[in-house]
N, C-alpha and C positions, 0 to 999 in steps of 0.2 A: 398586335404584337407579332413580330416576325417569327417564323418557324424556328430559327436559330435561338432566339431569346426564349421561346417556349421550351425547347429541348434543354437549354442550360438551366432554366428555372425548375423544370421537372427533375433534373439530375441533382440539383442542390437540395430540393425538398426530400428526395428519396435517399440521399447519401447517409444520413444517420441511421436509417433503418437497415440499409445495406451493410454498414459497418457492424451494427449489432448482430445482424444475421450471420456475418462471417466469424464471429467469436464462437469458439467451441462451447458446448453445453454439457454439463454433468461432471461430477468429481473425477471420473475416469479419464476425462479429456485433458487433465493437467499433464505437462510434459515430464513430470517426475512423480513418484508416489507421494501423496499428500495426506493419506489417511491418519497418520499419527498427529500431524499438526491440526488437521480438521477436527479430529476427536477431542483434542485439548481445547480448541476454540469453541466448540459447541457445549462443553461442560458448563453447568450452571454456576459453580462456585469457583470463580477466578478472582485473583487479587485485583484491586483497582489502583491505578496509578494516575495521579493528577498531572496536568500539564506542567512540565518542568521537572518531573520526577525521574527516578531511575528505573530502567528496565532490567529484567533478569533474563539470562539465557535459559532456553529449554522449558520455560513456563509460559502458558497462555495467560494473558493479562487483558483486562478491560481498561482502555485508556480514556480518561476524561479529557475532552477537547474544549477549546474556547472558540468564540467567534473568530473568524480568520483575522480580522483587523486587531483583535485583542490578544492573539496567541503569543506574541513576542518571539516569533521564529528567529533563529540565529542568522539565517540567510533567506532571501526571497526564494520561494520554491523554483525548481527548474522548469516547472510547468504551472502556468497561472490557473487559479481555480476556475472551473466551468460551471459548478453548481451554485445555486443561491437559495437559501443561505448556505454559506460554506464554513465548515469548522476545520480547525487545525490544532496542532500541538507539537511540542518538541520535548525530547526525553534524552537523558544521558544513558550511555551504554558503556559499561566498564570494558577495559581491554579483555579480549577473549583469553581463556586459559591457554588456548592453542591457536595461533594465527591460522587462517585458512578460509575456505568458502563457507558462508553462512547464508541461510535463507530467512528473509523477513516475510512472513505470511500474514495477510490481513483478511478479516472476515467479510468485509464489505468494500464497496467502491472507495477509492482514495488514491492519493499519490504519495509514494514513499521516497524520501531523500535520506541518504546516509552521508554525514559530513565528518571528515577526518582532518583536523587541524585547519578548519576554515574552507577546505576544498571538498567539492562533491565527489563521492566515489561513484564511478559509473557501473551500473549493473553488468554482471557477466552474462546473465540470462534472466528471463522472466517468463512466467506463465500465468494466464488468467482465463477463467471460464465463467460462464453464466450458469445459474441453476445448481450450485453446489452449496448446500446449507453449511455455513460456518467457514467457508474458504472462497474468497473471490480472486485473490491475486497472491502470487508468491514470487519474490524477487531475490536473486542470488547475488551476493557481493563477496569480494575478496577482502577480508578484514585483517588488518595488521595487528600488532601487539600493543596498540594505543587505545585510550578511551575515545569514544565516538559520540556523535549526536545523531539521533534519529528524529526526523521531522515528518509529520503527516499533514497533508493538506487536501483540499478538494473532497472533503468528507461531508456527506449530507446530514449526518447526525452528530450529536454532541458526545458520542462515545463510539469506540471501535475496538474490536478484539484484534490482538496481535500476538505473535509468537516469533522469537528469534532463536533459531536452532542450527546446529551444524548441518551442512549439506551432506547427504548420505554418500 
Protein backbone atom coordinates (compact mmCIF):
# COMPACT_ATOMS: atom_id res chain seq x y z
CA UNK A 1 0.00 0.00 0.00
CA UNK A 2 1.36 3.40 -0.94
CA UNK A 3 2.03 6.02 1.71
CA UNK A 4 -0.73 8.19 0.27
CA UNK A 5 -3.31 5.38 0.55
CA UNK A 6 -2.14 4.62 4.07
CA UNK A 7 -2.61 8.27 5.12
CA UNK A 8 -6.08 8.42 3.52
CA UNK A 9 -7.10 5.14 5.20
CA UNK A 10 -5.87 6.34 8.59
CA UNK A 11 -7.77 9.61 8.16
CA UNK A 12 -11.00 7.81 7.28
CA UNK A 13 -10.70 5.44 10.22
CA UNK A 14 -10.00 8.27 12.66
CA UNK A 15 -12.60 10.73 11.29
CA UNK A 16 -15.57 9.55 13.42
CA UNK A 17 -13.49 9.72 16.59
CA UNK A 18 -12.28 13.21 15.70
CA UNK A 19 -15.83 14.39 14.97
CA UNK A 20 -17.03 13.06 18.34
CA UNK A 21 -14.05 14.62 20.09
CA UNK A 22 -14.96 18.02 18.64
CA UNK A 23 -18.48 17.96 20.09
CA UNK A 24 -18.78 19.86 23.35
CA UNK A 25 -19.37 17.91 26.54
CA UNK A 26 -21.59 18.68 29.52
CA UNK A 27 -24.86 20.56 30.00
CA UNK A 28 -23.11 23.90 30.38
CA UNK A 29 -21.74 23.57 26.83
CA UNK A 30 -25.14 24.16 25.17
CA UNK A 31 -25.27 27.45 23.27
CA UNK A 32 -28.25 28.60 25.39
CA UNK A 33 -29.61 27.79 28.85
CA UNK A 34 -31.02 24.26 28.77
CA UNK A 35 -31.72 23.55 32.44
CA UNK A 36 -35.53 23.96 32.36
CA UNK A 37 -35.90 21.65 29.33
CA UNK A 38 -33.38 19.17 30.72
CA UNK A 39 -35.10 19.04 34.12
CA UNK A 40 -38.43 18.34 32.44
CA UNK A 41 -36.90 15.64 30.24
CA UNK A 42 -35.28 13.74 33.14
CA UNK A 43 -38.49 13.79 35.23
CA UNK A 44 -39.82 10.22 35.56
CA UNK A 45 -43.55 10.94 35.06
CA UNK A 46 -43.94 12.21 31.51
CA UNK A 47 -46.97 11.63 29.30
CA UNK A 48 -46.44 9.12 26.50
CA UNK A 49 -47.38 9.99 22.93
CA UNK A 50 -47.71 7.23 20.33
CA UNK A 51 -46.41 7.60 16.78
CA UNK A 52 -48.92 9.79 14.91
CA UNK A 53 -50.13 11.49 18.11
CA UNK A 54 -50.29 15.13 19.12
CA UNK A 55 -47.52 16.98 20.95
CA UNK A 56 -48.07 19.63 23.61
CA UNK A 57 -46.07 22.84 23.99
CA UNK A 58 -44.04 23.33 27.15
CA UNK A 59 -44.40 19.76 28.43
CA UNK A 60 -41.78 17.03 28.26
CA UNK A 61 -43.17 13.91 26.62
CA UNK A 62 -41.96 10.40 25.93
CA UNK A 63 -42.51 9.62 22.27
CA UNK A 64 -43.14 6.03 21.21
CA UNK A 65 -41.44 5.39 17.88
CA UNK A 66 -41.73 2.69 15.23
CA UNK A 67 -39.14 0.93 13.14
CA UNK A 68 -38.03 3.41 10.48
CA UNK A 69 -39.64 1.45 7.62
CA UNK A 70 -42.97 1.28 9.51
CA UNK A 71 -43.10 4.83 10.90
CA UNK A 72 -45.21 6.34 8.10
CA UNK A 73 -43.25 9.59 8.02
CA UNK A 74 -45.02 12.32 6.03
CA UNK A 75 -41.74 13.19 4.24
CA UNK A 76 -38.46 11.33 3.83
CA UNK A 77 -36.16 12.84 6.48
CA UNK A 78 -33.74 15.51 5.34
CA UNK A 79 -30.94 13.25 6.61
CA UNK A 80 -30.94 9.51 6.01
CA UNK A 81 -30.73 7.29 9.10
CA UNK A 82 -27.23 6.24 10.07
CA UNK A 83 -28.00 3.93 13.01
CA UNK A 84 -29.29 0.40 12.69
CA UNK A 85 -31.80 -0.50 13.84
CA UNK A 86 -33.29 2.94 13.38
CA UNK A 87 -36.57 4.17 14.86
CA UNK A 88 -38.71 7.10 13.75
CA UNK A 89 -42.03 8.79 14.36
CA UNK A 90 -44.19 11.69 13.31
CA UNK A 91 -46.37 13.86 15.50
CA UNK A 92 -48.76 16.75 15.02
CA UNK A 93 -48.10 20.08 16.67
CA UNK A 94 -50.94 22.58 16.92
CA UNK A 95 -50.39 26.14 15.82
CA UNK A 96 -48.52 27.96 18.58
CA UNK A 97 -50.50 30.45 20.66
CA UNK A 98 -47.98 33.04 19.55
CA UNK A 99 -45.86 32.66 16.38
CA UNK A 100 -42.12 32.99 16.96
CA UNK A 101 -39.01 31.02 17.80
CA UNK A 102 -39.41 27.68 19.53
CA UNK A 103 -36.90 25.05 20.55
CA UNK A 104 -37.34 21.34 20.05
CA UNK A 105 -35.10 19.59 22.57
CA UNK A 106 -34.53 15.85 22.50
CA UNK A 107 -33.05 13.67 25.22
CA UNK A 108 -30.91 11.38 23.05
CA UNK A 109 -29.43 11.13 19.56
CA UNK A 110 -31.84 11.67 16.71
CA UNK A 111 -32.74 13.83 13.75
CA UNK A 112 -35.53 16.42 14.07
CA UNK A 113 -37.55 17.69 11.11
CA UNK A 114 -40.37 20.23 11.39
CA UNK A 115 -42.75 20.33 8.43
CA UNK A 116 -45.05 23.25 7.61
CA UNK A 117 -47.57 22.60 4.82
CA UNK A 118 -45.40 19.88 3.28
CA UNK A 119 -42.18 21.94 3.35
CA UNK A 120 -39.29 21.52 5.77
CA UNK A 121 -38.63 24.40 8.10
CA UNK A 122 -34.93 25.09 8.27
CA UNK A 123 -33.47 25.46 11.76
CA UNK A 124 -32.46 28.94 12.83
CA UNK A 125 -29.79 27.45 15.08
CA UNK A 126 -29.02 24.26 16.95
CA UNK A 127 -26.90 23.07 19.80
CA UNK A 128 -25.86 19.59 20.79
CA UNK A 129 -23.58 18.19 23.45
CA UNK A 130 -22.39 14.87 24.74
CA UNK A 131 -22.58 13.83 28.39
CA UNK A 132 -25.66 15.81 29.46
CA UNK A 133 -28.22 13.51 31.04
CA UNK A 134 -31.65 14.23 29.59
CA UNK A 135 -30.61 16.61 26.81
CA UNK A 136 -28.66 15.74 23.70
CA UNK A 137 -29.80 18.26 21.08
CA UNK A 138 -31.84 21.46 20.96
CA UNK A 139 -32.98 22.90 17.63
CA UNK A 140 -34.56 26.32 17.20
CA UNK A 141 -37.24 26.94 14.56
CA UNK A 142 -39.34 29.95 13.57
CA UNK A 143 -42.93 28.71 13.89
CA UNK A 144 -45.81 30.36 12.09
CA UNK A 145 -49.41 30.40 13.25
CA UNK A 146 -50.21 27.12 11.45
CA UNK A 147 -50.34 23.50 12.62
CA UNK A 148 -47.12 21.58 11.96
CA UNK A 149 -45.71 18.09 11.78
CA UNK A 150 -42.65 17.08 13.80
CA UNK A 151 -40.84 13.98 12.68
CA UNK A 152 -37.95 12.22 14.34
CA UNK A 153 -35.61 9.74 12.72
CA UNK A 154 -32.21 8.14 13.22
CA UNK A 155 -33.12 7.26 16.81
CA UNK A 156 -31.47 4.13 18.22
CA UNK A 157 -34.30 3.33 20.69
CA UNK A 158 -38.06 2.84 20.35
CA UNK A 159 -38.71 5.93 22.47
CA UNK A 160 -37.25 9.38 23.02
CA UNK A 161 -37.92 12.30 25.34
CA UNK A 162 -38.89 15.59 23.66
CA UNK A 163 -40.05 19.05 24.67
CA UNK A 164 -41.18 21.93 22.45
CA UNK A 165 -40.99 25.29 24.19
CA UNK A 166 -40.63 28.97 23.28
CA UNK A 167 -37.04 30.15 22.88
CA UNK A 168 -36.15 32.45 25.74
